C-alpha positions as CSV (number, residue, x, y, z in Angstrom):
1,X,-283.7,26.9,138.8
2,X,-283.1,28.6,142.4
3,X,-281.2,25.3,143.5
4,X,-278.8,25.3,140.6
5,X,-278.3,29.1,141.5
6,X,-277.6,28.5,145.4
7,X,-275.0,25.5,144.4
8,X,-273.4,28.1,141.4
9,X,-272.9,30.1,144.1
10,X,-271.6,28.0,147.1
11,X,-269.0,26.3,144.3
12,X,-267.9,29.5,143.4
13,X,-267.7,31.0,146.7
14,X,-265.8,27.8,148.0
15,X,-262.8,28.1,144.8
16,X,-262.6,31.7,146.5
17,X,-262.1,31.0,149.6
18,X,-259.9,27.8,148.4
19,X,-257.8,30.2,146.1
20,X,-257.4,32.9,148.4
21,X,-256.3,30.9,151.4
22,X,-253.9,29.1,149.3
23,X,-252.2,32.1,148.2
24,X,-252.3,33.5,151.8
25,X,-250.1,30.7,152.8
26,X,-248.0,31.4,149.8
27,X,-247.0,35.0,151.4
28,X,-243.8,36.3,153.5
29,X,-244.5,36.5,156.7
30,X,-242.7,39.4,158.7
31,X,-241.1,37.4,161.8
32,X,-238.6,40.1,163.1
33,X,-238.2,43.6,162.4
34,X,-235.9,46.8,163.3
35,X,-234.2,49.6,162.2
36,X,-231.5,47.4,160.9
37,X,-233.0,44.3,159.7
38,X,-236.2,42.7,158.3
39,X,-236.4,39.1,158.8
40,X,-239.2,37.0,156.7
41,X,-240.1,33.4,156.7
42,X,-242.7,31.5,154.6
43,X,-242.7,27.7,153.7
44,X,-241.1,25.7,150.7
45,X,-241.7,22.4,148.9
46,X,-238.4,20.7,148.5
47,X,-238.6,18.0,145.4
48,X,-235.4,15.8,146.5
49,X,-236.6,12.3,146.5
50,X,-239.1,10.4,144.7
51,X,-240.7,8.8,147.5
52,X,-241.4,11.8,149.9
53,X,-240.8,15.7,149.4
54,X,-239.5,18.2,152.3
55,X,-241.2,21.2,153.4
56,X,-238.9,23.2,154.7
57,X,-238.8,26.8,156.0
58,X,-237.4,29.5,153.4
59,X,-236.2,33.1,154.7
60,X,-235.7,36.7,153.2
61,X,-232.8,38.7,155.0
62,X,-233.0,42.2,154.0
63,X,-230.2,44.9,155.2
64,X,-232.5,48.1,156.0
65,X,-229.2,50.3,155.9
66,X,-226.6,51.9,154.3
67,X,-224.0,49.5,156.1
68,X,-222.8,46.2,155.9
69,X,-224.2,43.8,158.4
70,X,-223.6,41.0,160.3
71,X,-226.1,38.9,161.2
72,X,-226.3,36.6,164.1
73,X,-229.1,33.9,166.2
74,X,-230.0,30.6,167.7
75,X,-232.4,28.5,166.2
76,X,-234.8,26.6,168.5
77,X,-236.8,24.0,167.2
78,X,-239.4,22.0,168.2
79,X,-240.7,18.5,166.7
80,X,-243.9,17.4,167.8
81,X,-243.7,17.7,171.7
82,X,-239.1,17.0,171.4
83,X,-237.2,20.5,171.6
84,X,-234.1,19.8,170.2
85,X,-231.3,20.5,172.1
86,X,-229.4,23.2,170.7
87,X,-226.2,23.0,173.0
88,X,-225.5,19.4,171.4
89,X,-225.9,20.6,167.9
90,X,-224.1,24.4,168.3
91,X,-222.3,24.8,165.1
92,X,-225.8,23.7,163.5
93,X,-227.9,26.0,165.4
94,X,-225.8,28.8,165.7
95,X,-226.4,31.4,162.3
96,X,-224.2,34.0,161.5
97,X,-224.7,35.9,158.1
98,X,-223.2,39.2,156.5
99,X,-225.2,41.3,154.4
100,X,-224.2,44.0,152.4
101,X,-225.9,46.9,152.5
102,X,-229.4,47.5,151.3
103,X,-228.9,43.9,150.3
104,X,-231.9,41.2,150.2
105,X,-230.7,37.5,150.7
106,X,-233.2,35.1,149.7
107,X,-232.7,31.3,151.1
108,X,-234.3,28.1,148.9
109,X,-234.1,24.7,148.3
110,X,-231.0,25.4,145.9
111,X,-229.2,28.8,147.1
112,X,-226.3,29.2,148.3
113,X,-227.4,30.0,151.6
114,X,-229.6,26.6,152.0
115,X,-228.1,25.9,155.5
116,X,-230.4,29.1,157.4
117,X,-233.3,26.9,156.0
118,X,-235.4,25.2,159.1
119,X,-236.6,21.5,158.0
120,X,-240.4,21.3,159.1
121,X,-241.7,17.8,157.5
122,X,-241.3,15.2,155.0
123,X,-244.2,15.0,152.8
124,X,-245.3,11.8,150.9
125,X,-245.9,12.2,147.4
126,X,-249.0,9.5,146.8
127,X,-251.1,10.9,149.8
128,X,-249.3,14.3,150.6
129,X,-249.2,13.4,154.1
130,X,-246.7,15.0,156.5
131,X,-245.0,13.2,159.0
132,X,-241.9,14.2,161.1
133,X,-243.3,17.5,161.2
134,X,-241.8,20.8,162.8
135,X,-244.1,22.2,165.8
136,X,-242.6,25.2,166.6
137,X,-239.4,27.2,165.8
138,X,-238.0,30.6,167.5
139,X,-235.1,32.6,166.6
140,X,-233.6,33.5,169.5
141,X,-230.3,36.3,170.8
142,X,-230.8,37.8,167.1
143,X,-228.2,40.3,167.3
144,X,-226.9,42.4,163.8
145,X,-223.2,44.6,164.2
146,X,-222.0,47.5,161.5
147,X,-218.8,46.5,159.8
């Protein structure tokens, strides 16, 4: 009886821990915030192919003001040990978005804002293994201007 109780308790704790860990990975993380703008990120799986899905980093841009803002920034990406040359991919790494007063823009796999997403990894459909994965990203030269 005592052994059964311990196994049941352990199972409940394990399921609770797993559920809590999973839910935390699905929450928005504040990447940058000031008095004008909030930039949040989270991972999302996009199902584009029958052989492999893509994991991307999506964004939530929140204009915290009563003014129209233009947000500009540069992205720096690292895949494994290799940093992507952002000077060669200038247009691809420089981002600019106009955000209306108090507007929230959320990017995702299908939105018109998907050019702001960052590719994170391919995920093989059969075994869920990631390959060609993002090791680090950074938004640099973040600038906002009122219109």
